[in-house]
RODO-2510 file (C-alpha; in nm, 4 decimals, decimal comma):
residues 518
     n   res          X          Y          Z
     1     x   -10,2210     8,7847    20,8388
     2     x   -10,4010     9,1300    20,8258
     3     x   -10,2362     9,2143    21,1667
     4     x    -9,8985     9,1271    21,0646
     5     x    -9,9283     9,3540    20,7098
     6     x   -10,0045     9,6038    20,9600
     7     x    -9,7262     9,5652    21,1647
     8     x    -9,4630     9,5648    20,8695
     9     x    -9,6275     9,9150    20,7487
    10     x    -9,6480    10,0633    21,0804
    11     x    -9,3101    10,0051    21,1236
    12     x    -9,1680    10,1336    20,8007
    13     x    -9,3700    10,4238    20,8001
    14     x    -9,2015    10,4939    21,1970
    15     x    -8,8834    10,4051    21,0124
    16     x    -8,9252    10,7028    20,6980
    17     x    -9,0465    10,9153    21,0257
    18     x    -8,7047    10,8657    21,2262
    19     x    -8,5161    10,9085    20,9219
    20     x    -8,7034    11,2896    20,8083
    21     x    -8,6984    11,4005    21,2040
    22     x    -8,4556    11,6495    21,2809
    23     x    -8,4339    11,6358    21,5889
    24     x    -8,3119    11,2594    21,5963
    25     x    -7,9721    11,1625    21,7499
    26     x    -7,9333    10,8433    21,5253
    27     x    -7,7493    10,8391    21,1944
    28     x    -7,8461    10,5632    20,9591
    29     x    -7,6597    10,5170    20,6364
    30     x    -7,7863    10,2911    20,3543
    31     x    -7,5844    10,2042    19,9844
    32     x    -7,5278     9,9811    19,7680
    33     x    -7,2827     9,8374    19,5385
    34     x    -7,3325     9,6889    19,1641
    35     x    -6,9973     9,5428    19,0158
    36     x    -6,9759     9,4030    18,6952
    37     x    -6,7019     9,2799    18,5522
    38     x    -6,5790     9,1277    18,2090
    39     x    -6,2229     8,9635    18,2348
    40     x    -6,0595     8,7752    17,9351
    41     x    -5,8085     8,5380    18,0659
    42     x    -5,5212     8,3699    17,8604
    43     x    -5,2265     8,2705    18,0788
    44     x    -5,3503     8,4485    18,4081
    45     x    -5,2444     8,3219    18,7589
    46     x    -5,0758     8,0531    18,5881
    47     x    -4,9253     7,9702    18,2252
    48     x    -5,1720     7,8096    18,0052
    49     x    -5,1003     7,5149    17,8016
    50     x    -5,0996     7,5525    17,4033
    51     x    -5,3573     7,2960    17,3735
    52     x    -5,6292     7,5107    17,5327
    53     x    -5,7792     7,8015    17,4610
    54     x    -5,8241     8,1666    17,6037
    55     x    -6,1660     8,1912    17,8228
    56     x    -6,3679     8,5064    17,8886
    57     x    -6,6822     8,5522    18,1432
    58     x    -6,8411     8,8402    18,3434
    59     x    -6,8917     8,8223    18,6849
    60     x    -7,1040     9,0540    18,8902
    61     x    -7,0675     9,1824    19,2545
    62     x    -7,4340     9,3341    19,4246
    63     x    -7,3460     9,4255    19,7705
    64     x    -7,6138     9,6323    19,9934
    65     x    -7,4927     9,7878    20,3159
    66     x    -7,6601     9,9278    20,6038
    67     x    -7,5419    10,1093    20,9096
    68     x    -7,6907    10,2840    21,2130
    69     x    -7,5113    10,4679    21,4969
    70     x    -7,7072    10,5849    21,8035
    71     x    -7,5039    10,6754    22,1424
    72     x    -7,2584    10,4252    22,2135
    73     x    -7,3488    10,2089    21,9671
    74     x    -7,2626    10,1296    21,5648
    75     x    -7,4582     9,8382    21,3939
    76     x    -7,2987     9,7706    21,0483
    77     x    -7,4925     9,4710    20,8287
    78     x    -7,3349     9,3751    20,4352
    79     x    -7,5147     9,1118    20,2277
    80     x    -7,3933     9,0505    19,8918
    81     x    -7,4384     8,8402    19,5735
    82     x    -7,1622     8,6998    19,3898
    83     x    -7,2132     8,5100    19,0554
    84     x    -7,0765     8,4907    18,6987
    85     x    -7,3144     8,5365    18,4454
    86     x    -7,4985     8,2657    18,3017
    87     x    -7,4165     8,0119    18,5595
    88     x    -7,7843     8,0122    18,6788
    89     x    -8,0976     7,9547    18,4521
    90     x    -8,3330     8,2415    18,3632
    91     x    -8,5690     8,0300    18,5740
    92     x    -8,3964     7,8504    18,8915
    93     x    -8,5838     7,5856    19,1010
    94     x    -8,5640     7,6025    19,4880
    95     x    -8,3027     7,2941    19,4501
    96     x    -8,0596     7,5658    19,3502
    97     x    -8,0349     7,6718    19,6413
    98     x    -7,9911     8,0406    19,8488
    99     x    -7,7392     8,2507    19,6156
   100     x    -7,7234     8,5266    19,9228
   101     x    -7,4880     8,5241    20,1677
   102     x    -7,3758     8,7624    20,4904
   103     x    -7,0309     8,9823    20,3749
   104     x    -7,0500     9,1616    20,7293
   105     x    -7,2776     9,1246    21,0480
   106     x    -7,1314     9,3255    21,3196
   107     x    -7,2217     9,5773    21,5918
   108     x    -6,9662     9,8138    21,7525
   109     x    -6,9910     9,8922    22,1409
   110     x    -6,8239    10,1936    22,2768
   111     x    -6,7164    10,1246    22,6634
   112     x    -6,4861    10,4278    22,7413
   113     x    -6,4781    10,7618    22,5933
   114     x    -6,3272    11,0596    22,7399
   115     x    -6,5677    11,2461    22,5355
   116     x    -6,8450    11,1167    22,6884
   117     x    -6,9555    11,2590    23,0599
   118     x    -7,2005    11,0303    23,1242
   119     x    -6,9000    10,7854    23,1749
   120     x    -6,7553    10,8091    23,5237
   121     x    -6,4007    10,6454    23,4296
   122     x    -6,1395    10,8527    23,1876
   123     x    -5,8016    10,6974    23,2292
   124     x    -5,8538    10,6189    22,8206
   125     x    -5,9359    10,8255    22,5050
   126     x    -6,1484    10,5306    22,3617
   127     x    -6,2451    10,1824    22,4392
   128     x    -6,4900     9,9810    22,2044
   129     x    -6,5540     9,6126    22,1322
   130     x    -6,6633     9,5128    21,7661
   131     x    -6,8613     9,1502    21,7965
   132     x    -6,9338     8,9731    21,4586
   133     x    -6,8999     8,9371    21,0657
   134     x    -6,6257     9,1767    20,9973
   135     x    -6,3953     9,3019    20,7320
   136     x    -5,9999     9,3455    20,9029
   137     x    -5,7556     9,6146    20,6891
   138     x    -5,3749     9,6412    20,8690
   139     x    -5,1663     9,9336    20,7419
   140     x    -5,1524     9,8716    20,3262
   141     x    -5,3376     9,5575    20,3691
   142     x    -5,0002     9,3063    20,3007
   143     x    -5,0441     9,0387    20,5190
   144     x    -5,3912     9,1427    20,6949
   145     x    -5,6783     9,3044    20,4258
   146     x    -6,0472     9,2664    20,2525
   147     x    -5,9018     9,1682    19,9392
   148     x    -6,1367     9,3854    19,7686
   149     x    -6,0737     9,2585    19,4022
   150     x    -6,2009     8,9620    19,4537
   151     x    -6,5928     8,9674    19,4086
   152     x    -6,6626     8,7943    19,7080
   153     x    -6,3989     8,9394    19,9280
   154     x    -6,2800     8,8811    20,2784
   155     x    -6,4157     8,8767    20,6037
   156     x    -6,3413     8,7449    20,9637
   157     x    -6,6386     8,6100    21,2214
   158     x    -6,4223     8,7492    21,5183
   159     x    -6,4626     8,9549    21,7802
   160     x    -6,2537     9,2714    21,8592
   161     x    -6,1363     9,4982    22,1114
   162     x    -5,9936     9,8468    21,9919
   163     x    -5,8228    10,1003    22,2074
   164     x    -5,7090    10,4710    22,1488
   165     x    -5,4826    10,6478    22,3578
   166     x    -5,2776    10,9842    22,2862
   167     x    -5,2515    10,8462    21,9406
   168     x    -5,1525    10,5158    22,0114
   169     x    -5,3819    10,2736    21,8226
   170     x    -5,4205     9,8811    22,0372
   171     x    -5,6398     9,6389    21,8414
   172     x    -5,6629     9,2610    22,0012
   173     x    -5,8677     9,0440    21,7676
   174     x    -6,0016     8,6920    21,8356
   175     x    -6,1719     8,4040    21,5944
   176     x    -6,2692     8,0838    21,6279
   177     x    -6,4295     7,8657    21,3672
   178     x    -6,6272     7,5653    21,3440
   179     x    -6,8198     7,3803    21,0557
   180     x    -7,1938     7,3575    21,2655
   181     x    -7,3401     7,3130    21,6251
   182     x    -7,1964     6,9966    21,8431
   183     x    -7,2769     6,8383    22,1138
   184     x    -6,9064     6,6631    22,1728
   185     x    -6,5764     6,7649    22,0070
   186     x    -6,4690     7,0980    21,8618
   187     x    -6,3458     6,8923    21,5543
   188     x    -6,3215     7,1075    21,2157
   189     x    -6,2400     7,1102    20,8692
   190     x    -6,1249     7,3633    20,7390
   191     x    -6,1428     7,2742    20,3449
   192     x    -6,4525     7,3531    20,0950
   193     x    -6,4595     7,0209    19,9650
   194     x    -6,6900     6,8284    19,6983
   195     x    -6,9617     6,6375    19,8055
   196     x    -6,8326     6,3595    19,5951
   197     x    -6,4798     6,2028    19,4480
   198     x    -6,3607     5,8713    19,2741
   199     x    -6,1787     5,6026    19,4933
   200     x    -5,8903     5,4126    19,3551
   201     x    -6,0800     5,2049    19,1036
   202     x    -6,2659     5,4896    18,9818
   203     x    -6,5805     5,4876    19,1587
   204     x    -6,7583     5,7624    19,2258
   205     x    -6,8251     5,7736    19,6015
   206     x    -6,9430     6,0232    19,8558
   207     x    -6,6628     6,2207    20,0740
   208     x    -6,6727     6,1057    20,4168
   209     x    -6,7630     6,3505    20,6952
   210     x    -6,4457     6,5533    20,8528
   211     x    -6,1911     6,4657    20,5762
   212     x    -6,0884     6,6091    20,2638
   213     x    -5,9946     6,3491    19,9751
   214     x    -5,5987     6,2544    19,8553
   215     x    -5,6202     6,3235    19,4858
   216     x    -5,3945     6,1863    19,2237
   217     x    -5,3249     6,4668    18,9247
   218     x    -5,2764     6,1963    18,7119
   219     x    -5,6005     6,0162    18,6762
   220     x    -5,8544     6,2152    18,9196
   221     x    -5,8929     5,9262    19,1391
   222     x    -5,7984     5,9233    19,5147
   223     x    -5,4246     5,8044    19,5203
   224     x    -5,1744     5,7038    19,7536
   225     x    -4,8721     5,7686    19,5606
   226     x    -4,7454     6,0370    19,8137
   227     x    -4,7918     6,2900    19,5139
   228     x    -5,1087     6,4379    19,7066
   229     x    -5,2754     6,7393    19,5990
   230     x    -5,6248     6,8910    19,8188
   231     x    -5,9635     6,8152    19,5793
   232     x    -5,8834     7,2144    19,6355
   233     x    -5,5819     7,2367    19,6596
   234     x    -5,4422     7,4291    19,9687
   235     x    -5,2851     7,7835    19,9259
   236     x    -5,1913     8,0858    20,0960
   237     x    -5,4455     8,3605    20,2308
   238     x    -5,6593     8,0222    20,3791
   239     x    -5,8217     7,9995    19,9974
   240     x    -5,8969     7,6538    20,0601
   241     x    -5,7717     7,5826    20,3983
   242     x    -5,9176     7,7975    20,6764
   243     x    -5,7569     7,8626    21,0119
   244     x    -5,9503     7,6943    21,2994
   245     x    -5,8652     7,9749    21,5312
   246     x    -5,6611     8,3132    21,5533
   247     x    -5,5294     8,6309    21,7851
   248     x    -5,4389     8,8953    21,6559
   249     x    -5,2498     9,1929    21,8165
   250     x    -5,1976     9,5263    21,5973
   251     x    -5,0015     9,8266    21,7505
   252     x    -4,9777    10,1539    21,5530
   253     x    -4,8708    10,5302    21,6011
   254     x    -4,8053    10,8398    21,4136
   255     x    -4,5322    11,1172    21,4649
   256     x    -4,5420    11,4026    21,2889
   257     x    -4,4513    11,2803    20,9091
   258     x    -4,3531    10,9043    21,0478
   259     x    -4,5822    10,5807    21,1307
   260     x    -4,4847    10,3145    21,2822
   261     x    -4,6910     9,9694    21,3411
   262     x    -4,6488     9,6121    21,4805
   263     x    -4,8640     9,3011    21,3942
   264     x    -4,8565     8,9921    21,6193
   265     x    -5,0796     8,6947    21,4409
   266     x    -5,1050     8,3567    21,6189
   267     x    -5,3241     8,1105    21,3547
   268     x    -5,3933     7,7982    21,4087
   269     x    -5,5030     7,5115    21,2116
   270     x    -5,6403     7,1515    21,3054
   271     x    -5,3947     6,8878    21,2304
   272     x    -5,4396     6,6034    21,0469
   273     x    -5,3532     6,2233    20,9740
   274     x    -5,3062     6,0444    20,6101
   275     x    -5,5908     5,7448    20,6598
   276     x    -5,7974     5,5437    20,4290
   277     x    -6,1725     5,4828    20,3884
   278     x    -6,3002     5,1591    20,2182
   279     x    -6,5903     5,2802    20,0249
   280     x    -6,7500     5,1745    19,6576
   281     x    -6,5390     4,8431    19,6807
   282     x    -6,1960     5,0337    19,6550
   283     x    -5,9836     5,2454    19,8970
   284     x    -6,0339     5,6375    19,9814
   285     x    -5,7176     5,8334    20,0698
   286     x    -5,7975     6,1332    20,2945
   287     x    -5,6808     6,3678    20,5306
   288     x    -5,8525     6,3176    20,7931
   289     x    -5,9404     6,6523    21,0646
   290     x    -6,1489     6,4567    21,3119
   291     x    -5,9156     6,5634    21,6136
   292     x    -5,9104     6,8339    21,8587
   293     x    -5,5523     6,9425    21,7766
   294     x    -5,3935     7,2161    21,6149
   295     x    -5,0603     7,3393    21,4970
   296     x    -4,9699     7,6984    21,5677
   297     x    -4,8352     7,9593    21,3445
   298     x    -4,7108     8,2941    21,4545
   299     x    -4,5917     8,5854    21,2562
   300     x    -4,4440     8,9032    21,3982
   301     x    -4,3233     9,2107    21,2631
   302     x    -4,2995     9,5700    21,2107
   303     x    -4,3825     9,8210    20,9422
   304     x    -4,2764    10,2144    20,9345
   305     x    -4,3585    10,4966    20,6877
   306     x    -4,2037    10,8197    20,6616
   307     x    -4,2565    11,1382    20,4532
   308     x    -4,0346    11,3844    20,3496
   309     x    -4,1264    11,7167    20,1488
   310     x    -4,4426    11,8888    20,0571
   311     x    -4,6707    11,9029    19,7866
   312     x    -4,6305    12,2934    19,7223
   313     x    -4,2312    12,2622    19,6724
   314     x    -4,0175    11,9695    19,5434
   315     x    -4,2436    11,6944    19,5857
   316     x    -4,3223    11,4682    19,8353
   317     x    -4,1222    11,1753    19,8654
   318     x    -4,2963    10,8399    20,1113
   319     x    -4,0902    10,6078    20,1775
   320     x    -4,1496    10,2715    20,3585
   321     x    -4,0095     9,9052    20,5019
   322     x    -4,1292     9,6470    20,6593
   323     x    -4,0123     9,3104    20,8108
   324     x    -4,2400     9,0212    20,8949
   325     x    -4,0895     8,6725    21,0481
   326     x    -4,2964     8,3213    21,0894
   327     x    -4,2315     8,0576    21,3346
   328     x    -4,4153     7,7272    21,4527
   329     x    -4,5659     7,5004    21,2363
   330     x    -4,7358     7,5641    20,9244
   331     x    -5,1219     7,3845    20,8381
   332     x    -4,9244     7,0781    20,6917
   333     x    -4,7501     7,0557    21,0425
   334     x    -4,3897     7,1410    20,9083
   335     x    -4,1306     7,3132    21,1367
   336     x    -4,1720     7,6818    20,9920
   337     x    -3,9492     7,9331    20,9670
   338     x    -3,9780     8,1828    20,6997
   339     x    -3,9653     8,5820    20,6437
   340     x    -4,0294     8,8598    20,4456
   341     x    -3,9156     9,2111    20,4086
   342     x    -4,0186     9,4930    20,1659
   343     x    -3,8939     9,8183    20,0733
   344     x    -4,0446    10,1233    19,8536
   345     x    -4,0076    10,5013    19,7810
   346     x    -4,2757    10,6653    19,6159
   347     x    -4,2191    11,0293    19,4691
   348     x    -4,5520    11,2377    19,4551
   349     x    -4,5626    11,6193    19,2436
   350     x    -4,9234    11,7686    19,1461
   351     x    -5,0973    11,4930    18,9529
   352     x    -4,7656    11,2554    18,8953
   353     x    -4,6841    10,9907    19,1377
   354     x    -4,3580    10,7571    19,0841
   355     x    -4,1201    10,5101    19,3091
   356     x    -3,9073    10,1875    19,2776
   357     x    -4,0152     9,8666    19,5610
   358     x    -3,8480     9,5527    19,6267
   359     x    -3,9945     9,2259    19,7993
   360     x    -3,8023     8,9729    19,9294
   361     x    -4,0669     8,6612    20,0553
   362     x    -3,8239     8,3606    20,1894
   363     x    -3,8693     7,9725    20,0112
   364     x    -3,7110     7,6390    20,0789
   365     x    -3,3568     7,5959    19,9498
   366     x    -3,1817     7,2703    19,8504
   367     x    -3,0699     7,1628    20,1875
   368     x    -3,4496     7,2403    20,3153
   369     x    -3,5795     6,8687    20,4264
   370     x    -3,9260     6,7417    20,3997
   371     x    -4,0060     6,7686    20,7628
   372     x    -3,9839     7,1340    20,7410
   373     x    -4,0361     7,4553    20,5949
   374     x    -3,9325     7,8220    20,5120
   375     x    -4,2129     7,9298    20,2847
   376     x    -4,3273     8,2388    20,4193
   377     x    -4,7068     8,2657    20,3630
   378     x    -4,8639     8,6420    20,3408
   379     x    -5,1741     8,5613    20,5648
   380     x    -5,5017     8,7037    20,4818
   381     x    -5,3417     9,0214    20,2518
   382     x    -5,4124     9,1396    19,9381
   383     x    -5,1861     8,8958    19,6524
   384     x    -5,3334     9,1369    19,3569
   385     x    -5,2335     9,4570    19,5434
   386     x    -4,8274     9,3712    19,5409
   387     x    -4,7358     9,0492    19,3585
   388     x    -4,8943     9,1521    19,0113
   389     x    -5,2166     9,1478    18,8624
   390     x    -5,2271     8,8550    18,7114
   391     x    -5,1743     8,6840    19,0700
   392     x    -4,9296     8,4494    18,9085
   393     x    -4,7950     8,4454    19,3316
   394     x    -4,9503     8,4208    19,6580
   395     x    -5,2785     8,4168    19,5020
   396     x    -5,5411     8,1094    19,4593
   397     x    -5,2643     7,8997    19,2287
   398     x    -5,0082     7,9167    19,5043
   399     x    -4,6792     8,0122    19,5160
   400     x    -4,2763     7,8850    19,4388
   401     x    -4,1523     7,6908    19,7273
   402     x    -3,8623     7,8900    19,6448
   403     x    -3,9358     8,1995    19,7543
   404     x    -4,0007     8,5430    19,5186
   405     x    -3,8299     8,7986    19,4474
   406     x    -4,0059     9,1298    19,3104
   407     x    -3,8530     9,4246    19,1745
   408     x    -4,1054     9,6480    19,0634
   409     x    -4,1564    10,0109    18,9522
   410     x    -4,4648    10,2025    18,9253
   411     x    -4,6093    10,4732    18,7498
   412     x    -4,9725    10,6483    18,7954
   413     x    -5,1188    10,9735    18,6596
   414     x    -5,4471    11,1353    18,8451
   415     x    -5,6262    11,4302    18,6785
   416     x    -5,9946    11,5261    18,8016
   417     x    -6,2174    11,2424    18,6558
   418     x    -5,9329    10,9865    18,5539
   419     x    -5,5966    10,7908    18,6392
   420     x    -5,3612    10,5982    18,4270
   421     x    -5,1120    10,3680    18,6000
   422     x    -4,8649    10,1545    18,4447
   423     x    -4,6531     9,9111    18,6541
   424     x    -4,3596     9,6323    18,6320
   425     x    -4,2919     9,3813    18,7617
   426     x    -3,9398     9,1839    18,7658
   427     x    -4,0406     8,8523    18,9528
   428     x    -3,7245     8,6262    19,0754
   429     x    -3,7048     8,2474    19,2555
   430     x    -3,5371     8,3694    19,6026
   431     x    -3,3458     8,0506    19,6034
   432     x    -3,2390     7,7628    19,3122
   433     x    -3,5422     7,5165    19,3041
   434     x    -3,4562     7,1696    19,3869
   435     x    -3,4021     6,9344    19,0973
   436     x    -3,5137     7,2045    18,8665
   437     x    -3,3936     7,1216    18,4617
   438     x    -3,3438     7,5205    18,4542
   439     x    -3,0671     7,7027    18,5794
   440     x    -3,2283     8,0441    18,6052
   441     x    -3,4040     8,1819    18,8891
   442     x    -3,5880     8,4519    18,6682
   443     x    -3,9606     8,3766    18,6309
   444     x    -4,0702     8,6353    18,3857
   445     x    -4,1250     8,9957    18,3445
   446     x    -4,4924     9,1585    18,4291
   447     x    -4,6210     9,4563    18,2785
   448     x    -5,0005     9,6185    18,3766
   449     x    -5,1883     9,8990    18,2877
   450     x    -5,4402    10,0098    18,4289
   451     x    -5,7119    10,2968    18,3328
   452     x    -5,9960    10,4413    18,5539
   453     x    -6,2558    10,7139    18,4735
   454     x    -6,5248    10,8846    18,7390
   455     x    -6,8261    10,8512    18,5069
   456     x    -7,0372    11,0379    18,7737
   457     x    -7,0316    11,0810    19,1956
   458     x    -7,1634    10,7224    19,1766
   459     x    -7,0296    10,5665    18,8821
   460     x    -6,6813    10,4393    18,8174
   461     x    -6,5389    10,2834    18,5053
   462     x    -6,1988    10,0504    18,5123
   463     x    -6,0337     9,9232    18,2425
   464     x    -5,6754     9,7009    18,2510
   465     x    -5,4118     9,4987    18,0536
   466     x    -5,1627     9,3199    18,1626
   467     x    -4,8912     9,1011    18,0295
   468     x    -4,6663     8,8167    18,1560
   469     x    -4,2963     8,7126    17,9635
   470     x    -4,1987     8,4040    18,1502
   471     x    -3,9163     8,1974    18,1467
   472     x    -3,8979     7,7639    18,1091
   473     x    -3,8938     7,8029    18,5354
   474     x    -4,1887     7,9402    18,6057
   475     x    -4,3735     7,6174    18,5213
   476     x    -4,1476     7,4156    18,7402
   477     x    -4,1769     7,7069    19,0260
   478     x    -4,5449     7,7049    19,0486
   479     x    -4,5675     7,3122    19,0285
   480     x    -4,7302     7,2409    18,6496
   481     x    -4,4582     7,0895    18,5622
   482     x    -4,2938     6,8031    18,7797
   483     x    -3,8637     6,8990    18,7917
   484     x    -3,8346     6,5780    18,6901
   485     x    -3,9790     6,6192    18,3499
   486     x    -3,6933     6,7665    18,1041
   487     x    -3,7357     7,1113    17,9784
   488     x    -4,0684     7,1758    17,7034
   489     x    -4,2625     7,3302    17,5198
   490     x    -4,6082     7,2302    17,6314
   491     x    -4,6621     7,6160    17,8024
   492     x    -4,7443     7,9196    17,6288
   493     x    -4,4725     8,1953    17,7817
   494     x    -4,6504     8,4899    17,6720
   495     x    -4,9686     8,5051    17,9408
   496     x    -5,2227     8,8045    17,8769
   497     x    -5,5446     8,9159    18,0689
   498     x    -5,7535     9,2023    18,0376
   499     x    -6,0831     9,3196    18,2240
   500     x    -6,3627     9,5780    18,1636
   501     x    -6,5518     9,6424    18,4987
   502     x    -6,8193     9,9243    18,5806
   503     x    -6,8342     9,9793    18,9753
   504     x    -7,1699    10,1660    19,0641
   505     x    -7,1816    10,2725    19,4580
   506     x    -7,4779    10,4589    19,5169
   507     x    -7,5477    10,6542    19,8545
   508     x    -7,9380    10,5816    19,9287
   509     x    -7,9488    10,9129    20,1488
   510     x    -7,7219    11,1368    19,9097
   511     x    -7,9435    11,4687    19,8257
   512     x    -7,7837    11,7113    19,5892
   513     x    -7,7070    12,0357    19,6475
   514     x    -7,9407    12,2972    19,5432
   515     x    -7,8159    12,6295    19,4419
   516     x    -7,9949    12,9153    19,6403
   517     x    -8,0668    13,2173    19,4600
   518     x    -8,0414    13,5538    19,5757
***
């Protein structure tokens, strides 16, 4: 024991000497984050039934980020703890488990570098390999992003080959998912499912390995009626049904005031079969993922951004446009043919920014068959940033099967220590909802107001309030009410959401500049 303590002390002393040495070539970074957010939800993400009450809670993210760079190796680790205040007792037992998780853990190895005289190969400016658990962000995070609004964020276990030459940037990524170490097969169960579920006679039984139960929404029991849902419903952005593997290719180049980028993303999902398990004296209906078969989804497209004007004259106008197409099959093995396009213009002058935009995400039409789908899935992006801060669309509660039109106008005023943003969204279905008892395509109007204040170098305070003024069509479009049910008044048409957040991000190696007296 004494030798172990002595060794730890010795390593700590050497580490401290390394940090304080002016001759060292290594670079260390150590910073953290404590983000506490209180939320009031009264119709957030879905309309709330009139018989239900609003909810209030406080969540917290605690992160510690460590970075190391030396010669041709960069190393990064991010450890985080995510929780809701009060979800643990003030004293917990070992049975409660580990509450920490690894958000990032990666190494970036430089393979070729034109500026490095010790490397003989000079045909490319820079080539590196980043391997491990890492965040991935491309363009405006529309399709690929770190989803930072959620306390848990998003990360990928993957390898990323990065090349840069004469202003061109090329990334090639690969990910391969597995539930655990195995000796045979590569079966992958993609959902985070409950350990126990009721069978068709109401008996609570364990969920068989490699399966995701089917749930009767009316009774809470396993059902073979055909109106199946995941125990955790499959949503967009891999919220509950993760990919088996993916290959990504991203290419970008900036020409003066114009940036052009292209994205290709092929993600595969484990194919499944509807099966029955006899357990607890009854039937348990499941999606069986005990197979090596996968279905392929292909997404490709590009984005262009061009800036006009200058800050000292009339002002700047940033014009943005993008188009993406999806082919192959979706995670339910349906034939997929979908697309998404967007356009926006943003005017900036001094402290003020404003501009309109329009998004179109395709969806199913009245002629779409049961074996095909035209619903565009915005992959692993940041829906909260684009389709309203109340997360009604392409977030954990799903999206309209008929697609979405989003016409919006955003404004922002930025001062030295604070900023104010006010956004308006007009939401509409891209197509008529098959069998719907309402004729309107309009889903609702959303207004988002946010205020941010920099308390000091490391601390930001955020305050937000949003309201959704919904139509009768929204509950049908989101699947809260079956289209066979006549128009009713069971849901509040006015949703409200408010939050207050304190975000503290200290840099533990930061030293405050000291004025030198003459």
